[in-house]
Residue, then its C-alpha position, 0 to 999 in steps of 0.5 A: m562834273i555832271e553824270r550823263n547817260p552813256l547812250t543819250r548823253h543827257p544829264l542823269p537825275a540826282a540819286p534820290a530822283r533816280t530812286e524815285l523814278v525807279l520806284k514809280n516805274r516799278r509801281k506802274r509795272n506792278r499795276v499792269l501785271g496785276f491787271i493782266i492777272l485779274a483779266l486772266a482769272a476772270g477769263l478762266l472763271w467765265k470759261g469754266i461757267w460756260e463749259v458747265e452750261r454747255f455740257v450739262p443739259d437743262n433737263d439734266i440739272v436736278p436738285e441736290n436731294p430729289p425725292a426718293v421713289p421706291i420702284t418695285g415693278l414696271h412703270p404703269s405706262v410701260l405695263a399698259k403698253q406691254n399688255e397692248l403689245i401682247a394683245e396686238t401680237e396675239q391678233l397677228g397669230i403670235d404668242i409672246l412671253i414676257t421673260d423679264g420686266f422690273r429687275s432689282s439692282e441685286e438681280q442685275d449684278a447677278i446677271y452681270a456676273k455671268g461669264r465673268t465671275t460665274e459660269g455662263p455666257v456674258v448677257t449684259q454689259v451693265k451692272g446694277g443701277d445702270s439698266y432701265h430694267n432696274y427702274g421698271l422701264a424695260i421688258d424682255f420677250a420671247l416667242r412661244t411656238k404652237q407646241g408651247e416651246v419658248v424660243w428666241d428664234m428671230e427667223y421663226d414664222g409661226n403664223r406663216n405669213g412670210e415674215a419673221d414673228w420676231m420682227e413683227v413683234v418689234k414693229a408693233a412694239k415700236k409703234l407703241g413707243f418702245t425702243w428696241g435693243g436690237d438697234w444698239n450698235n455696241f451690244p445688241d440686245y434683241p429681246h430688249l424693249q425699253m420705254d425711257f420717256g427721255y430720262s437718262i440713267r443719270q437722272l433715274k439714279r438721282g431719284h427722278w422717274p417719269p410721272v404716272e398719268 
């Protein structure tokens, strides 16, 4: 008696032939699955490479072991612009005092502790190594009155020209290339003037520093 497929009523191949057919179909299915897995793996790998290239700007890719730059003071260009600012504001009849320039990471940590683990108000949101002061790229200023008193009064008009001396200093500083901390939305720092030359804190931490002209 011939064994037939119950659906098609076609004769079924002999047992050895059926076994060979099953194995052949299984190998074919495995090859297809293997191809799909390889395609998915290649896609994930390409996506990972693309994500890295998309989110890491070219100017932020740095060597693994960049040269260490010992920083103990203001960058020469920042120092020069600071002195220009003092001279220009003096011509406006404004006497400014640079209250802070280069600041070590240890000094930054001590300031960060204020209002947190030590007495006093909170004056900064960044720890040591996360401030442009730590790389000699920022200064802080205050005003000195005619009586020699140091003030942080943003409405003080010592030269009596109808404009706040503080904002006159800021305007002059911006013309010299400084950015002003008072423009920050999250935590305005009104005495802060910064000249970062486009360098991020990440780059500075890795040992990069603006070239000295």
